[in-house]
LOSEDREN-894226 format. One line per 8 residues: number of its first residue (from 1); for each residue y, z, x of N, C-alpha, C. Coordinates in steps of 0.05 Angstrom, whole numbers, padded with zeros to 5 digits. Atoms other than C-alpha are relative to their C-alpha. Layout:
BEGIN
NUM = Y,Z,X,Y,Z,X,Y,Z,X | ...
END
This chain:
BEGIN
1 = 00024,00016,00005,03614,00931,02609,00001,-00012,-00028 | 00000,00014,00025,03611,00879,02554,-00028,-00002,-00011 | 00026,00001,00013,03553,00883,02505,00000,-00024,-00019 | 00003,00023,00017,03530,00818,02472,-00023,00006,-00019 | 00021,-00009,00019,03492,00838,02408,-00016,-00023,-00012 | 00017,00021,00010,03444,00779,02403,00008,-00027,00011 | -00004,00027,-00011,03437,00706,02424,00023,-00014,-00014 | -00020,00013,00015,03483,00683,02368,00028,00009,00008
9 = -00026,-00011,-00007,03539,00726,02397,00009,-00007,00028 | -00008,00008,-00027,03540,00694,02466,00026,-00016,-00002 | -00025,00014,00002,03612,00672,02477,-00002,-00029,00009 | 00001,00028,-00008,03622,00597,02480,00014,-00005,00027 | -00015,00003,-00025,03669,00606,02539,-00010,00019,00022 | 00010,-00020,-00019,03623,00651,02579,00002,-00009,00029 | -00002,00010,-00028,03627,00606,02640,-00027,00002,00014 | 00025,-00002,-00015,03574,00602,02694,-00006,00029,00006
17 = 00008,-00028,-00004,03534,00665,02705,-00023,00002,00019 | 00025,-00007,-00014,03481,00699,02747,-00015,00018,-00020 | 00015,-00014,00021,03426,00725,02701,-00025,00014,00012 | 00026,-00013,-00006,03370,00776,02708,-00011,00008,-00027 | 00013,-00003,00026,03319,00785,02652,-00022,00020,00001 | 00022,-00019,00002,03273,00840,02630,00004,00021,-00022 | -00002,-00022,00019,03258,00897,02582,00016,00023,00013 | -00014,-00020,-00016,03283,00944,02637,-00003,00028,-00013
25 = 00005,-00026,00012,03252,01004,02601,00001,00022,00021 | -00004,-00022,-00019,03276,01066,02638,00019,-00006,00022 | -00018,00008,-00022,03320,01026,02685,-00007,00015,00026 | 00010,-00015,-00023,03277,01053,02742,00010,-00013,00026 | -00010,00010,-00026,03289,01042,02817,-00007,-00029,00006 | 00007,00028,-00004,03252,00976,02817,00019,-00018,-00016 | -00019,00015,00016,03296,00951,02760,00027,00000,00013 | -00027,-00002,-00012,03358,00976,02795,00003,-00018,00025
33 = -00001,00018,-00023,03340,00938,02858,00006,-00029,-00009 | -00004,00027,00010,03335,00873,02818,00028,-00004,-00011 | -00027,00003,00012,03399,00885,02779,00021,00001,00021 | -00020,-00002,-00022,03437,00905,02842,00001,-00027,00015 | -00001,00026,-00014,03416,00840,02876,00013,-00021,-00017 | -00013,00019,00018,03437,00800,02815,00030,00004,00000 | -00028,-00007,00000,03503,00836,02815,00014,-00009,00026 | -00011,00008,-00026,03515,00823,02889,00001,-00031,00002
41 = 00000,00029,00000,03496,00749,02880,00024,-00010,-00016 | -00022,00008,00018,03546,00743,02823,00027,00004,00014 | -00025,-00006,-00015,03601,00775,02866,00004,-00021,00022 | -00003,00019,-00021,03587,00727,02923,00008,-00028,-00010 | -00006,00026,00012,03593,00667,02876,00025,00001,-00017 | -00024,-00002,00017,03653,00694,02839,-00006,-00003,-00030 | 00009,00003,00027,03614,00696,02774,-00006,00027,-00013 | 00008,-00025,00013,03595,00748,02722,-00030,00002,-00001
49 = 00029,-00006,00001,03527,00781,02721,-00008,00007,-00029 | 00010,-00006,00027,03488,00781,02655,-00028,00012,00002 | 00026,-00013,00002,03431,00830,02644,-00011,-00008,-00028 | 00012,00010,00024,03387,00796,02591,-00024,00018,-00007 | 00021,-00019,00008,03345,00849,02555,-00005,-00002,-00030 | 00009,00002,00028,03315,00863,02486,00005,00026,-00015 | -00006,-00023,00017,03329,00909,02428,-00024,00019,-00004 | 00024,-00017,00001,03257,00934,02426,-00021,-00014,00018
57 = 00020,00010,-00018,03195,00924,02468,-00014,-00024,-00012 | 00014,00023,00011,03165,00854,02459,-00028,00005,-00010 | 00027,-00006,00009,03096,00884,02453,-00001,00013,-00028 | -00001,-00010,00027,03118,00917,02388,-00006,-00023,-00019 | 00005,00024,00016,03115,00845,02360,-00027,-00012,00008 | 00024,00014,-00010,03059,00817,02403,-00026,00016,-00004 | 00024,-00018,00003,03012,00878,02399,00008,00024,-00017 | -00009,-00023,00017,03036,00921,02340,-00022,00021,-00002
65 = 00019,-00022,00001,03003,00989,02341,-00013,00006,00026 | 00011,-00003,-00027,02982,00980,02413,00021,-00005,00022 | -00022,00005,-00019,03050,00976,02446,00007,00027,00014 | -00006,-00025,-00016,03076,01026,02499,00023,00016,-00013 | -00022,-00017,00007,03120,01085,02483,00023,-00005,00020 | -00024,00007,-00017,03191,01077,02511,00009,00023,00017 | -00011,-00020,-00018,03220,01113,02571,00030,00005,-00006 | -00028,-00003,00006,03291,01102,02546,00006,-00011,-00027
73 = -00009,00011,00026,03324,01093,02479,00020,-00023,00007 | -00019,00021,-00005,03370,01033,02470,00026,00010,00011 | -00025,-00012,-00009,03431,01078,02479,-00002,00010,00028 | 00004,-00009,-00028,03403,01109,02542,00000,-00023,00019 | 00001,00024,-00018,03388,01041,02572,00028,-00011,00005 | -00028,00010,-00004,03459,01018,02560,00016,00018,00017 | -00015,-00019,-00017,03487,01081,02591,-00008,-00003,00029 | 00009,00003,-00028,03444,01072,02653,00010,-00026,00012
81 = -00011,00026,-00010,03465,00999,02659,00030,00002,00005 | -00029,-00003,-00004,03538,01018,02651,00006,00015,00026 | -00003,-00014,-00026,03530,01067,02709,-00002,-00018,00024 | 00004,00019,-00022,03510,01007,02751,00022,-00020,00002 | -00024,00018,00000,03576,00972,02736,-00008,-00029,-00007 | 00008,00027,00008,03541,00913,02702,00022,-00013,-00016 | -00021,00014,00014,03588,00860,02675,-00006,-00003,-00030 | 00008,00006,00027,03551,00839,02612,-00029,00006,-00005
89 = 00028,-00005,00008,03488,00860,02575,-00005,-00016,-00026 | 00008,00015,00023,03456,00811,02527,-00024,00013,-00012 | 00022,-00013,00014,03413,00849,02477,-00012,-00019,-00021 | 00012,00020,00018,03368,00797,02446,-00020,00013,-00019 | 00020,-00010,00020,03326,00809,02383,-00026,-00014,00005 | 00026,00013,-00004,03253,00797,02399,-00016,00002,-00026 | 00017,00001,00024,03214,00774,02338,-00020,-00023,00003 | 00020,00022,-00002,03160,00723,02322,00012,-00027,00007
97 = -00013,00025,-00006,03209,00666,02326,00006,-00001,00030 | -00006,00000,-00029,03231,00687,02396,-00026,-00003,00016 | 00025,00001,-00014,03159,00695,02417,-00012,-00028,00001 | 00009,00027,00000,03147,00622,02400,00015,-00019,00019 | -00016,00017,-00018,03199,00596,02449,-00017,-00007,00025 | 00015,00008,-00024,03164,00556,02504,00015,00005,00025 | -00013,-00005,-00026,03178,00565,02577,00023,-00020,00005 | -00021,00020,-00005,03217,00500,02581,00023,00004,-00019
105 = -00022,-00005,00019,03257,00516,02518,00016,00024,00009 | -00014,-00024,-00009,03274,00584,02547,00020,-00007,00022 | -00018,00008,-00022,03303,00552,02609,00022,-00018,-00010 | -00020,00020,00009,03337,00493,02575,00020,00012,-00020 | -00017,-00009,00022,03364,00526,02512,00015,00026,00006 | -00013,-00026,-00004,03378,00597,02535,00014,00002,00027 | -00012,-00003,-00027,03390,00597,02610,00020,-00022,00006 | -00019,00022,-00007,03422,00528,02618,00022,-00003,-00021
113 = -00020,00007,00021,03457,00514,02551,00016,00024,-00009 | -00014,-00022,00012,03475,00583,02526,00014,00018,00022 | -00011,-00018,-00020,03485,00625,02589,00012,-00014,00025 | -00011,00015,-00023,03504,00570,02638,-00007,00013,00026 | 00009,-00014,-00024,03462,00604,02690,00001,-00018,00025 | 00001,00014,-00025,03474,00582,02761,-00023,00011,00017 | 00021,-00014,-00016,03425,00633,02790,-00014,00020,-00019 | 00014,-00022,00013,03371,00678,02761,-00014,00017,00022
121 = 00011,-00019,-00019,03347,00740,02799,-00021,00016,-00015 | 00022,-00011,00016,03279,00766,02777,-00021,00014,00018 | 00023,-00010,-00015,03220,00809,02798,-00020,-00021,00004 | 00018,00021,-00008,03167,00769,02832,-00023,-00004,-00020 | 00021,00002,00020,03118,00782,02774,00010,-00008,-00027 | -00013,00008,00025,03165,00756,02720,-00016,-00021,-00015 | 00013,00020,00017,03132,00719,02662,00019,-00006,-00024 | -00018,00007,00022,03168,00682,02606,-00013,-00023,-00016
129 = 00009,00022,00018,03157,00633,02548,-00024,00009,-00016 | 00022,-00006,00019,03105,00632,02493,-00026,00006,00014 | 00025,-00008,-00012,03043,00670,02513,00002,00007,00030 | -00004,-00006,-00029,03074,00686,02581,-00009,-00023,00018 | 00009,00024,-00014,03060,00615,02603,00016,-00006,00026 | -00017,00006,-00023,03117,00614,02653,-00001,00021,00021 | -00002,-00019,-00022,03119,00646,02721,00022,-00009,00019 | -00022,00007,-00018,03166,00643,02781,-00003,-00028,00010
137 = 00003,00028,-00010,03136,00578,02807,00010,-00020,-00021 | -00009,00018,00021,03148,00544,02740,00030,00002,-00004 | -00029,-00004,00002,03218,00574,02736,00015,-00015,00022 | -00013,00014,-00022,03235,00546,02804,00000,-00030,-00005 | 00002,00028,00007,03210,00477,02782,00020,-00008,-00022 | -00018,00006,00022,03248,00478,02716,00029,00004,00008 | -00027,-00006,-00008,03309,00509,02748,00012,-00022,00017 | -00010,00022,-00016,03314,00453,02798,00010,-00023,-00017
145 = -00008,00021,00019,03319,00404,02740,00027,00006,-00013 | -00024,-00008,00014,03375,00443,02707,00022,00011,00018 | -00020,-00010,-00019,03412,00463,02770,00002,00030,00001 | 00001,-00030,-00001,03391,00536,02767,-00016,00009,00024 | 00014,-00012,-00022,03373,00573,02830,-00017,00024,-00009 | 00017,-00023,00007,03318,00626,02829,-00004,00018,00025 | 00004,-00020,-00021,03315,00689,02871,-00021,00020,-00009 | 00021,-00020,00007,03248,00726,02865,00004,00025,00018
153 = -00004,-00026,-00014,03252,00800,02885,-00027,00014,00003 | 00026,-00015,-00003,03191,00835,02916,00001,00027,-00015 | 00002,-00025,00015,03167,00894,02876,00004,00024,00018 | -00006,-00024,-00015,03190,00962,02900,-00024,00019,-00002 | 00023,-00019,-00001,03137,01014,02921,00009,00028,00009 | -00003,-00027,-00009,03135,01089,02928,-00028,00011,00006 | 00026,-00010,-00008,03077,01120,02966,-00022,-00021,-00003 | 00019,00022,00001,03044,01052,02968,-00006,-00011,-00028
161 = 00004,00009,00028,03046,01044,02892,00024,-00014,-00011 | -00022,00014,00012,03088,00993,02856,00013,00017,-00022 | -00014,-00014,00021,03142,01025,02814,00000,-00018,-00025 | 00002,00015,00026,03130,01003,02742,00005,00019,-00023 | -00004,-00017,00024,03148,01029,02673,-00027,00010,-00009 | 00027,-00009,00009,03073,01032,02658,-00009,00024,00016 | 00008,-00022,-00017,03059,01078,02717,00017,00025,-00006 | -00017,-00023,00006,03119,01122,02700,-00007,00012,-00026
169 = 00008,-00010,00026,03097,01128,02628,-00025,00018,00003 | 00025,-00016,-00005,03029,01153,02653,00007,00027,00012 | -00008,-00025,-00013,03063,01205,02697,00013,00019,-00020 | -00013,-00017,00020,03107,01230,02640,-00021,00012,-00019 | 00020,-00010,00019,03048,01235,02593,-00019,00019,00012 | 00017,-00019,-00013,03010,01274,02645,00016,00025,00009 | -00017,-00023,-00007,03068,01322,02655,00010,-00001,00028 | -00009,00002,-00028,03083,01297,02725,00029,-00011,00001
177 = -00028,00009,00004,03158,01293,02711,00015,-00001,00027 | -00013,00002,-00026,03177,01305,02784,-00006,-00027,00013 | 00008,00026,-00011,03138,01244,02806,00014,-00023,-00015 | -00014,00020,00016,03168,01204,02748,00029,-00002,00009 | -00028,00001,-00008,03238,01224,02769,00005,-00014,00027 | -00002,00014,-00026,03226,01199,02840,00000,-00030,-00003 | 00001,00029,00005,03213,01130,02811,00021,-00010,-00020 | -00021,00007,00018,03264,01131,02755,00027,00000,00013
185 = -00027,-00004,-00011,03322,01155,02797,00017,00019,-00017 | -00013,-00019,00017,03339,01205,02742,-00021,00018,-00013 | 00018,-00018,00013,03307,01265,02708,-00006,-00010,-00028 | 00008,00011,00026,03268,01242,02647,00014,00016,-00022 | -00017,-00012,00021,03309,01255,02584,-00008,-00010,-00027 | 00005,00006,00028,03294,01259,02510,00025,00008,-00016 | -00023,-00006,00017,03348,01258,02457,-00008,00000,-00029 | 00006,00000,00028,03347,01274,02384,00018,00020,-00015
193 = -00015,-00018,00017,03375,01314,02326,-00016,00026,-00002 | 00012,-00027,00003,03362,01389,02321,-00007,00004,-00030 | 00008,-00004,00028,03322,01404,02258,-00009,00030,-00004 | 00009,-00028,00006,03301,01469,02223,-00029,00004,00010 | 00027,-00007,-00008,03241,01503,02254,-00009,00024,-00017 | 00011,-00023,00015,03201,01564,02232,00013,00026,00008 | -00013,-00024,-00008,03246,01614,02267,-00016,00020,00016 | 00017,-00018,-00015,03189,01642,02308,00012,00008,00027
201 = -00013,-00007,-00026,03227,01638,02374,00021,00021,-00003 | -00021,-00020,00005,03285,01676,02345,-00012,00028,-00005 | 00012,-00026,00006,03239,01731,02320,-00012,00013,00026 | 00010,-00010,-00026,03210,01736,02391,00023,00008,00019 | -00024,-00006,-00017,03281,01743,02419,00009,-00023,00017 | -00007,00024,-00015,03285,01672,02446,00005,-00023,-00020 | -00005,00021,00020,03318,01627,02394,-00002,-00028,00013 | 00004,00027,-00010,03299,01554,02402,00012,-00021,-00019
209 = -00009,00023,00016,03327,01487,02379,-00024,-00018,-00001 | 00023,00018,00004,03273,01442,02350,00010,-00028,-00001 | -00011,00027,-00003,03285,01371,02371,-00017,-00021,-00014 | 00014,00022,00013,03266,01312,02328,00005,-00026,00016 | -00002,00023,-00018,03252,01252,02373,-00013,-00024,-00013 | 00011,00025,00012,03240,01180,02353,-00029,-00004,00008 | 00029,00003,-00004,03166,01164,02346,-00007,-00019,00023 | 00006,00020,-00021,03171,01107,02397,00005,00011,00028
217 = -00006,-00011,-00027,03191,01153,02455,-00025,00011,00013 | 00021,-00012,-00017,03143,01173,02511,00005,00030,00003 | -00004,-00029,00000,03133,01249,02506,-00017,00012,00022 | 00015,-00013,-00021,03113,01292,02565,-00024,00016,-00010 | 00024,-00015,00007,03047,01329,02565,00007,00028,-00011 | -00004,-00027,00010,03041,01395,02528,00005,00020,00023 | -00005,-00021,-00021,03069,01454,02567,00029,00009,-00001 | -00027,-00012,-00002,03133,01489,02588,00013,-00013,00025
225 = -00014,00015,-00020,03186,01453,02629,00027,00013,00007 | -00027,-00007,-00009,03248,01471,02670,00017,-00025,-00002 | -00018,00023,00001,03307,01426,02657,00028,00008,-00010 | -00027,-00005,00011,03375,01420,02624,00002,-00009,-00029 | -00008,00009,00027,03402,01416,02554,00027,-00013,00003 | -00025,00015,-00002,03456,01363,02549,00013,00000,-00028 | -00013,-00005,00025,03506,01380,02495,00030,00000,00004 | -00029,00000,-00001,03578,01362,02485,00012,-00005,00028
233 = -00010,00006,-00027,03587,01334,02555,-00008,00021,00021 | 00008,-00021,-00019,03556,01396,02588,-00030,-00001,00004 | 00029,-00003,-00006,03488,01407,02621,-00005,00029,00006 | 00005,-00029,-00003,03460,01477,02614,-00030,00004,00006 | 00029,-00005,-00005,03395,01506,02643,-00015,00005,-00026 | 00016,-00003,00025,03340,01503,02591,-00029,00001,00006 | 00029,-00002,-00001,03267,01519,02580,-00010,-00016,-00024 | 00010,00016,00022,03230,01467,02538,-00030,00004,-00003
241 = 00028,-00002,00006,03164,01475,02504,-00009,-00024,-00017 | 00012,00021,00015,03120,01418,02480,-00029,00008,-00007 | 00027,-00008,00007,03057,01433,02441,-00003,00007,-00029 | 00006,-00007,00027,03026,01460,02378,-00002,00030,-00005 | -00001,-00029,00004,03037,01535,02387,-00027,00011,-00005 | 00027,-00009,00006,02963,01552,02394,-00003,00030,-00004 | 00002,-00029,00004,02977,01626,02396,00003,00007,-00030 | -00005,-00005,00028,03000,01622,02323,-00014,-00019,-00019
249 = 00011,00021,00018,02971,01557,02296,-00029,-00005,00007 | 00027,00008,-00004,02901,01532,02288,-00004,-00028,-00011 | 00006,00027,00011,02870,01464,02274,00020,-00020,00011 | -00016,00023,-00008,02914,01402,02276,00030,00006,-00007 | -00028,-00006,00004,02983,01434,02277,00017,-00022,00012 | -00018,00021,-00009,03042,01387,02286,00010,00006,00028 | -00011,-00003,-00027,03064,01376,02358,00030,00002,-00003 | -00028,-00005,00002,03134,01401,02369,00014,00001,00027
257 = -00016,-00002,-00024,03190,01401,02420,00021,00022,-00006 | -00019,-00022,00004,03228,01467,02425,00015,00006,00026 | -00017,-00003,-00024,03285,01483,02472,00015,00027,-00003 | -00015,-00025,-00002,03313,01551,02492,00021,-00003,00021 | -00022,00001,-00019,03381,01553,02525,00009,00029,00006 | -00006,-00028,-00006,03388,01621,02561,00030,00006,-00002 | -00028,-00008,00001,03453,01656,02544,00017,-00016,-00019 | -00015,00017,00018,03473,01605,02491,00015,00017,-00021
265 = -00017,-00015,00019,03531,01632,02449,00017,-00019,-00017 | -00016,00020,00014,03555,01568,02417,-00007,-00004,-00029 | 00006,00001,00029,03527,01581,02348,-00025,-00018,-00006 | 00023,00015,00009,03475,01544,02307,00002,-00029,00009 | 00001,00028,-00010,03453,01477,02336,-00011,-00019,-00021 | 00012,00016,00020,03424,01452,02271,00016,-00025,-00007 | -00012,00026,00006,03439,01378,02258,00017,-00011,00023 | -00015,00011,-00023,03472,01370,02326,-00018,-00018,00017
273 = 00015,00018,-00017,03451,01315,02375,-00003,00013,00027 | 00006,-00015,-00024,03418,01344,02436,-00017,-00017,00019 | 00016,00013,-00020,03390,01316,02501,-00014,00021,00016 | 00015,-00019,-00016,03336,01351,02541,-00012,-00015,00024 | 00011,00012,-00024,03319,01333,02613,-00023,00017,00010 | 00024,-00014,-00010,03254,01352,02647,-00002,-00002,00031 | 00001,00000,-00029,03257,01372,02720,-00027,00006,00011 | 00026,-00009,-00011,03191,01406,02730,-00017,00013,-00022
281 = 00018,-00014,00019,03130,01428,02690,-00007,00027,00012 | 00005,-00027,-00009,03124,01503,02697,-00029,00008,-00004 | 00028,-00007,00006,03056,01510,02664,-00009,-00017,-00024 | 00011,00014,00023,03010,01479,02613,00003,00018,-00025 | 00000,-00016,00024,03004,01503,02541,-00021,00022,00003 | 00019,-00023,-00003,02969,01571,02535,-00003,00015,-00026 | 00005,-00017,00023,02939,01616,02483,00002,00029,00009 | -00004,-00027,-00008,02962,01688,02487,-00013,00019,-00020
289 = 00014,-00019,00017,02927,01750,02460,00017,00013,-00021 | -00019,-00012,00019,02989,01775,02425,00027,-00011,00003 | -00028,00009,-00003,03062,01758,02411,00013,00014,00024 | -00013,-00014,-00022,03081,01811,02463,-00007,-00014,00026 | 00008,00014,-00024,03041,01775,02517,00016,-00026,00003 | -00015,00024,00000,03075,01710,02498,00029,00005,00008 | -00027,-00008,-00005,03143,01744,02500,00004,00006,00030 | -00002,-00007,-00029,03130,01770,02571,-00001,-00025,00017
297 = 00002,00026,-00015,03110,01700,02594,00025,-00016,-00002 | -00025,00015,00004,03171,01668,02564,00022,00012,00017 | -00020,-00013,-00018,03214,01719,02601,-00003,-00009,00028 | 00005,00010,-00027,03181,01698,02666,00008,-00029,00003 | -00008,00028,00000,03191,01625,02649,00030,-00003,00003 | -00029,00001,-00001,03265,01636,02637,00011,00008,00027 | -00009,-00010,-00026,03274,01675,02701,-00005,-00022,00022 | 00006,00021,-00019,03241,01618,02740,00019,-00023,-00003
305 = -00019,00021,00005,03286,01566,02708,00028,00007,00011 | -00026,-00008,-00008,03349,01605,02722,00002,00003,00031 | 00000,00000,-00029,03329,01614,02795,00002,-00028,00011 | 00001,00028,-00010,03317,01539,02802,00024,-00016,-00007 | -00022,00016,00009,03375,01511,02762,00025,00017,-00004 | -00025,-00016,00003,03445,01540,02772,00014,-00004,-00026 | -00013,00001,00026,03484,01556,02710,00025,-00019,00001 | -00024,00017,-00002,03544,01515,02736,-00006,-00029,-00005
313 = 00007,00028,00003,03505,01450,02727,00009,-00011,-00027
END
């Protein structure tokens, strides 16, 4: 998969292409359907498929402070696209200048002149151009002028509900990670660097890795989760805790993400890069009467995870 790091890096000899456009946050099943159709169209025409996406969410520029948290980091998104055998990914920088591009300029300057698009494949609700002025009908009209075909793709539904990044974010934030996974096509995953914690888990007999995650990521609801720790190319059963440790803390304690890997003998994880997937929420956050009660509950949580997730994974 070839990555084009910005509009200025588009090769002059790119040739005719089939293009699909979107933020593609999470690369969920609806996105995959659109990208797959674009890929198949490119194959039928003997052309390359270009996935046109952005380095950060456009709403970070258009609605700063009121933009959505992300389901996937930039690196995760590229890995998911690579798994789909995409030919090229154009990662455009969305800033105020880009936001001022009109719908007609978008088609003429970017799709026609720069990407030499012969066909664009898009979700039926696609909007483009300054202020979202362009829709599929306008794209069809402009495309006809520039010799670009348009294939609108109906939105995919699960249980009667349209699959969308917005809906999946809500599920993740409510702790409904199983429902989110059904729409993503993968178990929700957070990645970050392991930082020093307070050592409380180790004193209880369950050492944890404290994960520092980028502020822009969507974080599951407080509670305890069954999942895997992804480290050094391996996936190991793991118990993850998200919350403010109400048994020990009071007031506005900092929210934390702690991960226990049962049977881990690989040494200190401090400063290592770790991924944590969330298969199922075992329980919400709880206040215990004593450290011993908490220890007994953690033991039950670990036993449940190990029954559910084989160590060979």
